[in-house]
C-alpha positions as CSV (number, residue, x, y, z in Angstrom):
1,M,-1.3,-7.1,-20.5
2,S,-0.1,-3.9,-19.0
3,Y,-0.5,-5.5,-15.5
4,I,2.2,-8.1,-16.1
5,K,4.5,-5.7,-17.9
6,R,4.1,-3.0,-15.3
7,H,5.0,-5.3,-12.4
8,L,7.4,-7.9,-13.9
9,E,9.3,-6.1,-16.6
10,N,12.5,-5.6,-14.8
11,V,12.3,-8.4,-12.2
12,S,15.3,-10.6,-11.7
13,V,14.6,-14.3,-12.4
14,E,17.6,-15.7,-10.5
15,M,16.1,-17.4,-7.4
16,G,18.6,-20.0,-6.3
17,F,17.5,-23.1,-8.2
18,G,20.7,-24.8,-9.2
19,G,19.3,-27.3,-11.5
20,E,17.1,-30.3,-11.2
21,I,15.8,-31.0,-7.7
22,Q,16.1,-34.7,-6.9
23,I,12.9,-35.8,-5.2
24,Q,12.6,-38.9,-3.1
25,T,9.5,-38.2,-1.0
26,N,7.0,-35.4,-0.5
27,L,8.9,-34.5,2.7
28,D,12.2,-34.3,0.8
29,F,10.6,-32.0,-1.8
30,A,9.1,-29.8,0.9
31,R,12.4,-29.6,2.8
32,Q,14.3,-28.7,-0.4
33,L,11.9,-25.9,-1.2
34,Y,12.0,-24.7,2.4
35,S,15.8,-24.7,2.2
36,L,15.6,-22.4,-0.9
37,G,13.7,-19.9,1.2
38,F,10.1,-20.6,0.2
39,S,7.4,-20.5,2.9
40,L,5.2,-23.5,2.5
41,L,1.6,-24.5,3.1
42,P,0.0,-28.0,3.2
43,V,-2.6,-28.4,0.4
44,S,-5.3,-31.1,0.1
45,S,-4.3,-34.0,-2.1
46,T,-7.8,-33.8,-3.8
47,S,-8.3,-30.1,-4.2
48,K,-6.4,-26.8,-4.1
49,R,-7.6,-26.0,-0.6
50,P,-5.1,-25.3,2.2
51,C,-5.2,-27.9,5.1
52,V,-4.5,-25.3,7.8
53,K,-5.6,-21.8,8.5
54,W,-3.1,-19.8,6.6
55,K,-3.8,-16.1,7.1
56,A,-0.9,-15.8,9.5
57,L,1.3,-17.8,7.1
58,Q,0.9,-15.0,4.5
59,T,3.1,-12.7,6.6
60,K,5.2,-15.1,8.8
61,R,7.3,-17.9,7.3
62,C,6.5,-21.4,8.4
63,T,9.1,-23.3,10.4
64,A,11.1,-26.3,9.7
65,A,9.1,-28.1,12.3
66,N,5.9,-27.2,10.4
67,V,7.3,-28.7,7.3
68,T,8.2,-31.9,9.0
69,N,4.8,-32.1,10.7
70,W,2.8,-31.3,7.6
71,F,4.6,-33.4,5.0
72,G,6.2,-36.2,7.0
73,E,3.2,-38.4,7.5
74,N,0.3,-36.7,5.7
75,N,-0.6,-37.0,2.0
76,Y,-0.6,-33.3,1.5
77,R,0.6,-31.6,-1.6
78,V,3.2,-28.8,-1.1
79,G,1.9,-25.2,-1.6
80,I,4.4,-22.3,-2.0
81,I,3.2,-19.1,-0.5
82,T,3.8,-16.4,-3.1
83,G,4.8,-12.8,-2.6
84,S,7.5,-11.0,-0.8
85,L,7.5,-13.6,2.0
86,S,8.9,-16.3,-0.3
87,G,10.4,-13.9,-2.7
88,V,8.5,-15.2,-5.7
89,V,5.7,-14.2,-8.1
90,V,4.1,-16.9,-10.2
91,V,2.3,-16.4,-13.4
92,D,0.0,-19.3,-14.0
93,A,-0.9,-20.1,-17.6
94,D,-3.6,-22.8,-17.8
95,N,-3.8,-23.3,-21.6
96,A,-1.9,-22.7,-24.8
97,E,-3.4,-19.2,-25.3
98,A,-2.3,-18.1,-21.9
99,E,1.2,-19.6,-22.4
100,A,1.5,-17.6,-25.7
101,A,0.5,-14.5,-23.8
102,V,3.3,-15.1,-21.2
103,D,5.8,-15.7,-24.0
104,E,4.8,-12.4,-25.7
105,Y,4.4,-10.1,-22.7
106,C,6.5,-11.3,-19.8
107,P,10.2,-11.2,-19.3
108,A,12.0,-14.5,-19.8
109,T,12.4,-16.8,-16.9
110,T,14.4,-19.9,-16.5
111,I,12.2,-21.3,-13.8
112,T,9.1,-23.0,-15.1
113,R,7.0,-26.0,-14.0
114,R,4.6,-27.9,-16.1
115,T,1.2,-28.3,-14.4
116,K,-1.8,-30.5,-15.3
117,R,-3.3,-27.7,-17.4
118,G,-0.4,-25.5,-18.5
119,K,2.7,-24.0,-16.9
120,H,3.8,-22.0,-13.9
121,Y,6.4,-19.2,-14.6
122,Y,8.4,-18.2,-11.5
123,F,9.8,-14.7,-11.1
124,A,11.7,-13.1,-8.3
125,H,9.5,-10.8,-6.3
126,P,10.6,-7.1,-6.6
127,Q,11.6,-5.5,-3.3
128,D,9.3,-2.8,-1.9
129,V,6.5,-3.4,-4.4
130,R,3.2,-5.1,-3.6
131,I,2.2,-7.6,-6.3
132,P,-1.5,-8.4,-6.0
133,N,-3.1,-11.6,-7.2
134,A,-5.0,-11.4,-10.4
135,V,-7.2,-13.9,-12.4
136,N,-8.3,-14.3,-16.0
137,L,-6.0,-11.6,-17.3
138,M,-6.5,-10.6,-20.9
139,G,-9.7,-12.7,-20.9
140,C,-7.8,-16.0,-20.9
141,K,-6.8,-18.5,-18.3
142,L,-3.8,-16.4,-17.1
143,D,-3.4,-15.7,-13.4
144,V,-0.8,-14.0,-11.2
145,R,-0.1,-15.2,-7.7
146,G,1.7,-12.5,-5.7
147,D,1.3,-11.2,-2.2
148,G,-1.4,-13.1,-0.3
149,G,-1.5,-16.0,-2.8
150,F,-0.1,-19.5,-3.2
151,V,0.5,-22.1,-5.8
152,V,0.6,-25.9,-5.6
153,A,4.2,-26.9,-6.3
154,E,4.8,-29.4,-9.0
155,N,8.0,-31.4,-8.5
156,N,9.1,-31.3,-12.2
157,I,11.4,-28.4,-13.2
158,E,11.9,-27.7,-16.9
């Protein structure tokens, strides 16, 4: 677990969420996330595949017009591009064992989202440090999404 400890130990968890986000439509949700500074990505409604070529979106923030075009009339899910661009690192725990590992080894965060399989833990991205993506940490279903990654945003905040 030294990977998570080494990169997230002293990271601030204050990222601008002021409480429950009121969601009316997928477009409203995307606009709210965009207004909080996240760079977004349209994701297929049936898989976790991006619906656009997104290499350039890993280093250049999408525009408000992109958000409207992607989420206004399409049935896309909202992806948040992780890393320094959006200012967020997400630890993805896909089962109870992984959640227990996060509770034991990661700093506390007030921003979590329940997913179909587990939980996303959101942390502020530390400045001037590259946080790589990682999968199956500690031999369990524990992933880190940092620079060059993305997560599918769930519209339930705990």
